[in-house]
TORVO-280130 format. One line per field, with one value per residue: residue in three letters; chain; x, y, z of N, C-alpha, C in turn. Coordinates in pm, 1 decimal, m for minus. Layout:
% residues N
aa <- ALA,...;
ch <- A,...;
n_c1 <- X,...;
n_c2 <- Y,...;
n_c3 <- Z,...;
ca_c1 <- X,...;
ca_c2 <- Y,...;
ca_c3 <- Z,...;
c_c1 <- X,...;
c_c2 <- Y,...;
c_c3 <- Z,...;
END
This chain:
% residues 98
aa <- UNK,UNK,UNK,UNK,UNK,UNK,UNK,UNK,UNK,UNK,UNK,UNK,UNK,UNK,UNK,UNK,UNK,UNK,UNK,UNK,UNK,UNK,UNK,UNK,UNK,UNK,UNK,UNK,UNK,UNK,UNK,UNK,UNK,UNK,UNK,UNK,UNK,UNK,UNK,UNK,UNK,UNK,UNK,UNK,UNK,UNK,UNK,UNK,UNK,UNK,UNK,UNK,UNK,UNK,UNK,UNK,UNK,UNK,UNK,UNK,UNK,UNK,UNK,UNK,UNK,UNK,UNK,UNK,UNK,UNK,UNK,UNK,UNK,UNK,UNK,UNK,UNK,UNK,UNK,UNK,UNK,UNK,UNK,UNK,UNK,UNK,UNK,UNK,UNK,UNK,UNK,UNK,UNK,UNK,UNK,UNK,UNK,UNK;
ch <- A,A,A,A,A,A,A,A,A,A,A,A,A,A,A,A,A,A,A,A,A,A,A,A,A,A,A,A,A,A,A,A,A,A,A,A,A,A,A,A,A,A,A,A,A,A,A,A,A,A,A,A,A,A,A,A,A,A,A,A,A,A,A,A,A,A,A,A,A,A,A,A,A,A,A,A,A,A,A,A,A,A,A,A,A,A,A,A,A,A,A,A,A,A,A,A,A,A;
n_c1 <- 1484.8,1173.8,1123.8,983.0,657.8,429.8,256.5,301.3,68.0,33.4,m157.1,m280.8,m403.5,m738.8,m775.5,m655.9,m830.0,m1060.1,m1002.2,m912.5,m658.0,m296.2,m146.7,m161.8,m112.2,m103.8,m144.4,m141.4,m134.4,m143.9,m125.9,m182.6,m459.2,m575.7,m491.5,m628.4,m888.5,m887.5,m855.3,m1096.8,m1268.0,m1196.8,m1243.3,m1475.4,m1757.8,m1683.9,m1413.7,m1437.9,m1574.1,m1377.4,m1173.9,m1269.4,m1430.2,m1773.8,m1981.9,m1811.5,m1505.7,m1302.5,m1021.7,m1024.3,m927.4,m817.8,m675.6,m370.7,m139.1,139.5,409.3,666.1,760.4,721.9,499.0,200.8,102.6,323.5,415.7,265.1,2.2,m311.0,m242.0,9.3,255.4,299.7,521.4,644.3,725.7,700.7,610.0,319.6,175.9,m106.7,m277.4,m439.6,m421.4,m136.2,m155.3,m15.0,107.2,84.4;
n_c2 <- 684.4,793.6,1064.5,1054.5,1169.4,1316.3,1123.3,794.5,556.7,285.1,m3.4,m227.5,m545.7,m527.4,m278.6,m302.5,m488.1,m330.9,m135.6,m280.9,m292.7,m291.2,m57.6,299.5,600.8,935.5,1253.5,1532.2,1613.4,1794.9,1730.5,1465.9,1460.5,1574.1,1384.3,1154.1,1242.8,1248.8,975.9,876.9,1006.4,878.4,604.1,575.9,488.0,250.4,288.3,511.6,399.2,222.6,394.7,603.3,695.3,623.0,843.4,1065.4,1262.0,1158.5,968.8,618.1,433.0,195.1,221.0,245.2,478.2,544.1,754.1,739.3,533.5,628.3,665.5,858.6,944.7,1011.0,1217.7,1485.0,1408.8,1413.2,1645.9,1613.8,1700.7,1643.0,1546.4,1536.8,1209.8,1088.2,799.9,652.2,437.9,242.6,65.8,m191.9,m254.0,m445.6,m763.1,m955.6,m1292.4,m1586.6;
n_c3 <- m1925.9,m1797.7,m1576.3,m1244.8,m1209.9,m1006.6,m754.3,m635.6,m541.7,m336.7,m281.8,m31.7,82.2,187.7,68.0,m180.4,m289.8,m297.8,m491.6,m704.1,m811.0,m778.5,m755.5,m816.0,m1004.7,m901.9,m1013.1,m917.1,m601.3,m318.3,m49.3,196.3,257.4,23.9,m159.4,m69.8,m113.3,m393.0,m448.2,m347.8,m523.3,m761.3,m706.0,m560.9,m349.3,m216.3,m155.8,11.6,230.6,322.7,404.1,580.5,894.1,950.5,782.7,807.7,769.2,904.8,940.0,956.4,1248.3,1187.4,957.4,794.1,680.7,492.5,403.6,191.7,354.0,611.9,877.9,864.7,1104.1,1248.9,1111.8,964.3,981.0,810.3,687.3,589.8,365.7,13.8,m253.9,m593.5,m693.5,m447.3,m252.7,m151.4,80.1,150.4,390.5,592.4,951.9,1050.3,1163.0,1418.0,1443.0,1649.5;
ca_c1 <- 1370.9,1099.1,1127.9,854.4,573.0,317.8,273.7,259.5,m7.4,30.7,m267.2,m259.7,m515.4,m874.8,m770.7,m627.4,m956.4,m1156.7,m970.0,m886.7,m521.7,m192.9,m102.7,m205.0,m38.2,m186.8,m61.3,m123.2,m196.1,m55.4,m109.1,m252.9,m604.1,m609.1,m469.2,m740.1,m1004.9,m874.7,m880.5,m1241.5,m1329.3,m1171.5,m1286.7,m1611.4,m1808.7,m1608.8,m1293.1,m1481.8,m1603.9,m1252.1,m1086.9,m1322.4,m1537.5,m1903.5,m2038.1,m1716.3,m1377.4,m1203.5,m960.4,m1045.3,m808.2,m765.1,m608.7,m232.6,m92.1,281.5,469.5,807.2,793.4,698.3,357.4,156.2,81.8,449.6,444.6,164.9,m131.2,m370.4,m177.5,143.6,277.8,349.8,595.4,664.6,814.0,668.4,535.6,225.1,121.1,m229.0,m307.7,m498.6,m318.2,m74.3,m173.9,90.3,62.5,162.0;
ca_c2 <- 660.5,915.5,1095.1,1036.5,1286.6,1282.2,1035.5,656.4,506.1,139.4,m54.2,m359.7,m618.3,m488.0,m161.8,m355.6,m547.7,m222.5,m62.1,m375.2,m283.1,m282.4,80.4,401.2,726.6,1054.4,1359.7,1653.8,1613.9,1873.4,1666.4,1338.4,1483.7,1592.4,1255.2,1066.1,1295.1,1203.8,831.6,860.4,1048.9,774.5,467.9,579.8,458.0,142.3,349.6,595.6,310.0,165.0,497.9,697.3,662.9,640.4,977.7,1171.4,1262.2,1113.3,843.8,506.4,394.7,71.7,253.7,292.2,549.0,575.1,831.3,699.7,446.2,693.5,679.1,998.7,979.3,1066.3,1333.4,1589.2,1352.9,1438.2,1765.4,1578.7,1749.2,1546.1,1602.3,1441.9,1096.9,1023.5,674.3,643.1,303.7,242.7,m72.4,m212.9,m289.3,m575.6,m837.5,m1054.0,m1426.9,m1657.0;
ca_c3 <- m1837.2,m1766.0,m1433.0,m1176.5,m1194.0,m920.7,m639.3,m653.7,m427.3,m334.8,m200.9,25.1,143.3,149.3,m21.1,m314.2,m335.5,m322.8,m614.5,m812.0,m863.4,m676.2,m737.6,m912.8,m1003.8,m883.4,m1068.4,m837.7,m469.4,m232.2,81.2,209.9,249.4,m117.2,m223.2,m34.8,m185.8,m532.5,m450.9,m330.0,m649.6,m862.1,m672.5,m511.0,m215.8,m152.0,m99.0,123.7,343.5,372.8,460.4,679.4,988.1,887.3,777.8,842.2,698.4,1003.2,897.5,1049.4,1324.2,1129.4,831.7,803.8,561.5,500.6,295.6,182.5,466.2,741.3,909.2,871.4,1245.2,1297.7,1026.5,989.9,962.4,678.9,632.4,542.9,228.6,m83.8,m366.8,m702.2,m663.9,m320.3,m257.0,m40.4,97.3,231.0,427.2,724.4,1050.3,1035.1,1287.7,1442.0,1473.6,1746.3;
c_c1 <- 1305.6,1103.5,988.1,781.1,453.0,358.2,226.2,188.4,m14.9,m77.2,m237.3,m390.2,m650.2,m876.5,m743.8,m754.6,m1055.8,m1130.3,m938.9,m750.6,m422.4,m148.8,m158.1,m111.9,m138.2,m100.4,m38.1,m202.1,m98.7,m26.0,m191.4,m403.8,m648.7,m593.1,m586.1,m868.0,m1003.9,m903.3,m1029.4,m1313.6,m1314.8,m1243.4,m1419.2,m1634.3,m1728.7,m1480.3,m1328.9,m1504.8,m1477.1,m1169.2,m1141.3,m1423.1,m1669.7,m1951.5,m1942.8,m1593.8,m1265.2,m1152.5,m986.3,m914.9,m741.8,m691.7,m467.4,m194.0,53.9,322.8,617.9,851.0,770.7,548.8,317.1,126.6,206.5,494.3,341.4,22.8,m182.1,m309.8,m35.0,156.9,335.7,425.5,611.6,762.0,785.8,592.6,450.5,170.8,1.0,m264.7,m373.5,m389.1,m263.2,m90.7,m68.1,30.6,137.1,136.5;
c_c2 <- 794.4,939.7,1084.5,1170.0,1245.3,1183.4,895.7,611.8,355.1,94.2,m195.2,m413.3,m566.5,m364.2,m205.2,m416.9,m438.6,m153.1,m154.0,m362.0,m262.2,m139.2,169.3,520.7,840.7,1174.6,1475.8,1646.0,1684.5,1804.6,1537.4,1356.4,1497.2,1461.3,1161.6,1111.2,1247.4,1053.7,802.4,899.3,938.7,643.8,460.6,532.0,350.7,196.9,435.7,510.5,252.1,268.3,566.7,635.2,696.4,784.7,1089.8,1164.8,1225.5,976.0,735.7,474.4,271.8,95.0,304.0,356.4,585.4,656.9,800.2,620.7,504.7,712.5,824.7,1040.7,1043.4,1184.9,1440.1,1539.8,1377.8,1560.2,1738.7,1616.2,1638.4,1618.2,1494.4,1332.5,1028.2,893.9,666.4,501.1,312.1,97.3,m78.9,m248.9,m428.2,m648.4,m944.0,m1191.7,m1480.1,m1626.5;
c_c3 <- m1801.8,m1615.7,m1374.6,m1167.3,m1112.6,m813.5,m677.2,m526.7,m440.4,m237.1,m153.9,82.5,94.8,59.7,m164.2,m373.2,m374.4,m456.6,m732.7,m876.5,m749.5,m650.9,m846.6,m901.1,m987.2,m916.1,m973.0,m708.5,m375.8,m99.1,85.5,196.8,103.9,m193.9,m195.2,m102.7,m330.6,m543.3,m435.8,m459.1,m755.2,m832.5,m597.7,m369.2,m143.2,m87.7,21.4,247.7,405.2,449.9,584.1,774.3,920.3,897.3,813.6,752.1,796.1,959.4,1002.1,1121.7,1264.6,998.4,861.3,671.7,584.4,379.8,298.3,306.0,603.6,763.7,921.2,1014.1,1305.2,1213.6,1060.5,965.8,821.7,611.2,582.9,395.6,141.6,m193.7,m472.3,m660.5,m532.5,m345.4,m131.2,m37.4,189.6,259.9,564.7,823.9,1023.2,1167.5,1299.3,1470.4,1593.5,1883.8;
END
């Protein structure tokens, strides 16, 4: 089996709809900010609208980003460093029922 190179990004809900796939591999992203820049480059305006506040690079409050199961809000935010083999999940808030 080939060893993991780069970062796996998994998309959920509206992000999956925006990119048309469940996950992608990103070869070289030093941190979350660079990773998101690459996703915007690949997937364009629809991804930009899903991720950022209108006209800014401020992540929407409705966006959750996890690195290996840990929210970036509890790590270093957009400056959270990435390494080969990391798994990044991007999804909207999970709303509870009941």
